[in-house]
C-alpha positions in Angstrom: 87.1 126.1 67.9 84.2 126.3 65.4 85.0 125.0 61.9 82.2 126.6 59.9 80.6 130.0 59.4 81.3 133.1 61.4 80.7 131.5 64.8 84.3 131.9 66.0 84.4 135.6 65.1 81.1 136.4 66.6 81.9 134.5 69.8 85.3 136.2 70.0 83.7 139.7 69.7 81.1 138.9 72.4 83.6 137.4 74.8 86.2 140.1 74.4 83.5 142.7 75.2 82.7 140.8 78.4 86.4 140.9 79.5 87.3 137.4 78.5 90.5 136.8 76.5 90.1 134.4 73.5 92.1 132.6 71.0 90.5 131.0 67.8 91.9 127.6 66.9 91.5 126.4 63.3 92.1 122.7 63.9 92.9 120.0 66.6 96.7 120.5 66.4 96.4 124.2 67.0 93.9 123.5 69.8 96.3 121.1 71.6 99.2 123.5 71.2 97.3 126.4 72.8 96.0 124.2 75.6 99.6 123.2 76.4 100.5 126.9 76.8 97.8 127.3 79.4 94.0 127.7 79.0 91.0 128.6 81.2 88.5 126.5 79.2 87.6 125.4 75.7 84.5 126.5 73.8 83.9 124.1 71.0 81.1 123.5 68.5 79.9 120.0 68.0 80.7 120.3 64.3 84.4 120.4 65.3 84.2 116.9 66.7 85.6 114.2 64.4 82.8 112.4 62.7 84.8 109.5 61.4 85.9 108.1 64.8 84.8 108.0 68.4 85.7 111.1 70.5 89.0 110.5 72.4 89.6 113.5 74.6 93.4 112.8 74.9 93.6 112.9 71.1 91.5 116.1 70.9 93.0 118.2 73.8 96.2 116.3 74.5 97.3 114.3 77.6 96.6 115.9 81.0 98.5 115.8 84.3 96.8 114.3 87.3 95.7 117.7 88.7 94.0 118.8 85.4 90.5 118.3 84.0 90.3 121.1 81.5 86.7 122.6 81.5 85.0 122.3 78.1 81.8 124.1 77.0 80.2 122.4 74.0 77.8 124.3 71.7 75.1 121.9 70.3 72.8 122.4 67.4 69.1 122.7 68.2 67.6 119.2 68.8 71.1 117.6 68.8 70.5 115.8 72.1 67.5 114.0 70.7 69.2 112.9 67.4 72.6 112.0 68.9 71.7 110.7 72.3 74.2 107.8 72.3 77.1 110.0 71.3 76.2 112.6 74.0 76.2 109.9 76.6 79.7 109.0 75.7 80.8 112.6 75.8 79.0 113.3 79.1 81.3 110.7 80.9 84.1 113.2 80.8 84.3 115.3 84.0 84.1 119.1 83.7 82.0 119.4 80.5 79.0 121.5 80.0 76.5 121.7 77.1 74.7 124.8 75.7 72.1 124.4 72.9 72.2 127.0 70.1 71.1 129.6 69.6 72.7 130.4 72.9 71.7 133.4 75.0 74.8 135.6 75.5 74.3 135.9 79.2 74.1 132.1 79.6 77.2 131.5 77.5 79.3 134.2 79.4 78.1 132.8 82.7 79.1 129.2 81.7 82.5 130.3 80.5 83.3 132.3 83.6 82.3 129.5 85.9 84.5 127.1 83.8 87.4 129.5 84.1 86.9 129.8 87.9 87.0 126.0 88.1 90.3 126.1 86.1 91.8 128.7 88.5 91.2 126.2 91.4 92.9 123.5 89.4 95.9 125.7 88.8 95.9 126.4 92.6 96.0 122.7 93.2 98.9 122.3 90.7 100.8 125.1 92.5 100.2 123.5 95.9 101.4 120.1 94.5 104.5 121.8 93.1 105.2 123.5 96.4 104.7 120.2 98.3 107.2 118.5 96.0 109.7 121.3 96.5 109.2 121.1 100.2 109.7 117.3 100.2 112.8 117.7 98.1 114.2 120.4 100.4 113.3 118.2 103.4 115.2 115.3 101.9 118.2 117.6 101.2 118.1 119.0 104.7 118.0 115.5 106.2 120.9 114.4 104.1 123.0 117.4 105.1 122.0 117.1 108.7 123.0 113.4 108.8 126.3 114.3 107.2 127.0 117.1 109.7 126.0 114.9 112.7 128.0 111.9 111.6 131.4 113.6 111.8 131.1 114.4 115.6 129.5 110.9 116.1 132.5 109.4 114.4 134.8 111.2 116.8 132.8 110.1 119.8 132.5 106.4 118.7 136.3 106.3 117.9 137.1 107.9 121.3 134.9 105.4 123.1 136.6 102.4 121.4 140.1 103.7 122.0 139.4 104.6 125.6 137.8 101.2 126.2 140.9 99.4 124.8 143.3 101.5 126.9 141.2 101.2 130.1 142.0 98.6 132.6 138.3 98.5 133.5 136.7 96.9 130.5 133.2 97.4 132.1 133.4 101.2 132.5 129.8 102.2 133.2 130.3 105.8 132.0 131.8 104.6 128.7 128.9 102.1 128.3 126.4 104.9 128.9 128.0 107.2 126.3 128.2 104.3 123.8 124.5 103.5 124.2 123.4 107.1 123.7 125.7 107.5 120.7 124.2 104.3 119.2 120.8 105.8 119.8 121.7 109.0 118.0 123.0 107.1 115.1 119.9 105.0 114.9 117.7 108.2 114.9 119.7 109.5 112.0 119.4 106.3 110.1 115.7 106.0 110.7 115.0 109.5 109.5 116.9 108.8 106.3 115.2 105.5 105.8 111.8 107.0 106.1 112.8 109.6 103.5 114.1 106.9 101.2 110.9 104.9 101.5 108.8 107.9 100.8 110.8 108.5 97.6 110.9 104.9 96.6 114.7 104.9 96.9 115.2 102.1 99.4 116.5 98.7 98.3 116.1 95.6 100.5 119.0 93.1 100.8 116.8 90.1 101.1 117.7 86.5 102.0 115.9 83.4 103.2 115.8 83.6 107.0 114.0 82.2 110.0 111.6 84.7 111.5 111.4 82.9 114.8 115.1 83.2 115.4 115.2 86.8 114.3 112.3 87.8 116.6 113.9 85.9 119.5 117.2 87.7 118.9 115.6 91.1 118.9 113.4 90.2 121.9 116.4 89.1 124.0 119.0 91.6 123.0 117.9 94.0 120.2 115.4 96.4 121.9 117.2 98.8 124.3 114.2 100.1 126.1 112.7 96.7 126.6 116.0 95.2 127.8 116.7 98.1 130.2 113.2 98.3 131.8 111.7 96.3 134.6 108.7 95.1 132.6 107.5 91.5 132.8 108.1 90.1 129.3 107.4 86.8 127.6 108.1 85.3 124.2 105.9 82.5 122.8 107.1 81.0 119.6 106.9 77.7 117.8 109.7 75.2 118.0 109.7 74.9 114.3 111.2 77.5 111.9 109.2 80.0 109.9 111.1 81.0 106.8 110.5 84.3 105.0 112.4 86.3 102.4 113.5 89.5 104.1 116.2 92.0 104.8 117.4 90.9 108.2 118.9 94.3 109.2 115.6 96.2 108.3 113.4 93.5 109.9 115.4 93.7 113.1 114.8 97.4 113.1 111.0 96.8 112.6 110.7 94.6 115.6 113.1 96.6 117.8 111.0 99.8 117.1 107.7 98.0 118.0 109.2 96.5 121.2 110.8 99.8 122.2 107.5 101.6 121.6 105.7 99.0 123.8 108.3 99.5 126.5 108.1 103.3 126.2 104.4 103.5 126.9 104.1 100.7 129.5 104.8 101.4 133.2 107.5 99.2 135.0 104.7 97.3 136.7 103.3 96.3 133.3 104.1 93.5 130.8 105.0 93.0 127.1 104.1 89.7 125.5 105.4 88.6 122.0 103.8 85.8 120.1 105.0 84.3 116.8 102.6 82.0 114.9 101.7 80.7 111.5 98.4 81.6 109.9 97.8 80.2 106.5 100.5 81.4 104.2 101.7 84.1 106.6 103.9 84.4 109.6 102.3 86.5 112.3 104.1 88.4 115.1 102.0 90.0 117.8 103.4 92.5 120.3 101.0 93.1 123.2 101.5 95.4 126.1 99.6 96.6 129.2 100.5 100.2 128.7 98.6 103.5 128.2 96.7 102.3 125.1 95.8 104.1 121.9 92.6 106.3 121.5 90.4 105.0 118.7 91.0 108.1 116.5 94.8 107.4 116.7 94.8 103.7 115.6 95.5 104.5 112.0 97.4 107.8 112.5 99.9 106.2 114.9 101.8 105.0 111.8 102.1 108.5 110.4 105.5 110.1 110.6 106.1 112.5 113.5 102.9 111.3 115.1 102.8 110.4 118.8 100.0 109.3 121.2 98.9 112.1 123.4 101.6 112.5 126.1 98.8 113.3 128.6 97.8 109.7 128.4 101.0 108.3 129.9 104.6 108.9 130.5 106.4 111.6 128.5 109.0 109.4 127.0 110.3 111.6 124.2 111.0 110.3 120.7 110.2 112.0 117.4 107.5 109.8 116.1 109.5 108.0 113.4 109.8 104.4 114.6 106.3 103.1 113.8 106.2 105.0 110.5 109.4 103.3 109.5 108.2 99.9 110.7 105.1 100.2 108.5 107.1 101.3 105.4 109.6 98.4 105.8 106.9 95.8 106.4 105.0 97.0 103.3 108.2 96.7 101.3 108.4 93.1 102.4 104.9 92.4 101.1 103.4 92.3 104.5 101.1 94.4 106.7 101.1 95.9 110.1 98.1 96.8 112.3 97.5 98.5 115.6 94.7 97.5 118.0 93.7 98.9 121.4 90.7 99.1 123.7 91.5 102.7 124.4 93.2 104.7 127.1 94.9 102.5 129.8 93.7 99.4 127.9 97.1 98.5 126.4 98.1 98.1 122.8 98.6 95.3 120.3 100.7 95.5 117.1 100.3 92.7 114.6 102.8 92.2 111.8 102.0 89.7 109.0 104.8 88.6 106.5 104.4 86.1 103.6 106.0 82.7 104.3 108.6 81.2 102.0 109.8 77.6 101.5 112.6 76.2 103.7 116.0 76.8 102.1 117.7 73.8 100.4 120.6 72.6 102.5 123.9 73.3 100.9 127.3 71.6 101.5 129.2 74.3 103.3 132.8 73.9 104.5 133.4 74.7 108.2 134.1 78.4 108.7 137.7 79.3 109.6 138.7 82.2 111.7 140.5 84.6 109.4 141.1 87.3 111.9 144.8 86.5 112.3 145.5 85.7 108.7 146.3 89.2 107.7 149.9 90.2 108.6 150.2 92.6 111.4 151.3 96.2 110.6 149.3 96.3 107.4 149.7 99.9 106.2 146.6 102.0 106.2 146.3 105.6 105.0 143.4 107.8 106.3 142.5 110.9 104.2 140.2 113.4 106.0 140.2 117.2 106.0 138.7 117.2 109.6 141.9 116.9 111.6 140.2 115.5 114.8 138.1 113.0 112.8 141.2 111.9 110.9 143.3 111.6 114.1 140.8 109.5 116.0 140.0 107.4 113.0 143.7 106.7 112.6 144.0 105.8 116.3 140.9 103.5 116.0 142.4 101.6 113.1 145.8 101.5 114.8 144.1 99.7 117.8 143.6 96.8 115.4 147.3 96.4 114.9 147.5 98.4 111.7 150.3 100.8 110.8 148.5 104.1 110.1 149.3 107.4 108.6 146.8 110.3 108.4 146.8 113.2 105.8 144.4 116.1 105.5 143.6 116.1 101.8 143.8 114.5 98.4 147.0 116.3 97.3 148.9 115.1 100.4 147.6 111.6 99.8 149.0 111.5 96.3 152.4 112.6 97.6 152.4 110.1 100.5 151.2 106.9 98.8 154.4 106.3 96.7 156.5 106.6 99.9 154.3 105.0 102.5 152.9 102.3 100.2 149.7 101.6 102.1 147.6 98.5 101.4 144.3 100.1 102.4 143.2 103.7 102.0 140.2 105.4 103.7 139.1 108.6 101.9 136.6 111.2 103.1 134.4 112.4 100.2 133.5 116.1 101.0 137.0 117.6 101.1 138.0 121.1 99.8 140.3 121.3 96.8 140.5 117.8 95.5 137.4 116.0 96.8 137.3 112.3 97.6 135.9 111.3 94.2 138.8 113.0 92.3 141.3 111.7 94.9 140.4 108.1 94.2 140.5 108.6 90.4 144.1 110.0 90.7 145.2 107.3 93.2 144.1 104.6 90.6 146.4 106.3 88.1 149.4 105.9 90.3 151.8 102.9 89.8 150.1 100.1 91.7 147.0 102.2 92.4 144.7 99.6 90.8 145.7 97.0 93.4 145.0 99.2 96.5 141.8 98.7 98.5 140.2 102.1 98.7 137.2 102.8 100.9 135.1 105.9 101.1 134.5 106.9 104.7 131.9 109.6 104.7 128.9 111.1 106.4 127.0 110.9 103.0 125.1 107.7 103.0 122.2 108.0 100.5 121.8 105.4 97.7 123.0 107.9 95.1 126.1 108.5 97.2 126.9 104.7 97.2 126.4 104.7 93.4 128.6 107.7 92.8 131.4 106.4 95.0 131.4 103.0 93.2 131.5 104.8 89.8 134.5 106.9 91.0 136.5 103.7 91.7 136.0 103.0 95.5 135.9 99.4 96.5 133.6 100.0 99.5 131.6 102.9 101.0 131.4 103.1 104.8 129.1 105.6 106.5 130.4 107.5 109.5 130.5 106.5 112.3 132.0 103.3 111.0 130.9 100.3 113.1 133.6 98.4 114.9 132.2 95.1 113.5 132.7 96.5 110.0 136.4 97.2 110.7 136.9 93.8 112.3 135.4 92.1 109.2 137.4 94.2 106.8 140.7 93.6 108.5 139.9 89.9 108.9 139.1 89.4 105.2 141.7 88.0 102.8 141.9 89.2 100.1 140.1 92.5 100.4 139.2 92.9 96.7 
């Protein structure tokens, strides 16, 4: 862009002969338009700069994405640097700008432009790499969502079968059933953690915060919420103040944080070792320290240990499996709570120490609460429940599981059958799978709502799809609740004990 004389034409002729493709811009608007199409660099004469205002590169060349710093070669009049030193200092602050004083030697100009274009090629390579990374991340999230959905159907069958078998068994303490149940819960936790890490990465996770006592929560997890710690032979000790330490937090997610840290400590500590947990107050923060006498962490791993899929070298200690998600998830959840987590270790065989800091809150104001009443028997027995699921085995066992609570259950294999059965069976509660062929769950609930009395039914989605967008979509379609497979027994108990459901 050269606004005067024949500079543009002469430059175009010289550059074309050197194998460079050029486009002459007559004004700033045309310049911005051509840059947006894709440019290697800009050759601009200082006369083209606005003289009535300070140079604002965004106004001149348009906004740039994070990966871009368009190379600019500026042609200066002879002696310009001495006369307009202050202006040049302002211009020089922009990265990727070069100056050539006229009259310019052709070889110098061509060399400067080719170097600028090579720099631009590298920027485009960075752009393509970022695009590829975003595509890979999106596909990873899609894969995890589909994987979770496909795994949750068989897990739903296993969980339902365990509960039914336990209720029918005369031996309520069946060791085999208990072992299967523990491993199934572990598989379910792994799926949930993978999805939570993905949600945190994408900024899609929402905390359900409430005022809670951190001392009680840590004690609960220490005593009963960390499977590896509870099952091992480690010496363990909890030191906590007698007073309460209140924070604003999501109790479900915070239990997972401390369970992951405690399970990690137990995983890398031999049975002859110990795990100590300390809860204290430091200034405006509550501090939880988990210290073990295990294999330790090498210095170069202290920060990387929180990266997803990262594990301490197995050669340092026991090969305990795991996929390297727990600590990454813990860091993400602690950060979302406005806190921080830190790892310390003296090195190999020197044990590890994990410190979690969370901001304190004021104690909750006592409220006048009426004594809770047990509502589990308030709902009349033989409440009619309809289960709609195209997977026959999942539908059958889900129906038997619900029937074990004293409900009268009917199971159908699709939305069309549900619409035929409802007027005759007249259920009070309907569970609907979402991903069904033909009429899917979303369309099924819409049509059920249009039936006489359909608005008064309690309709719950029961699906392997459990992302935030899935909850939003099911709510928009008309579902009262969205349960993720495998549905927890406690969720069913609470549902059937509530009155009314809506």
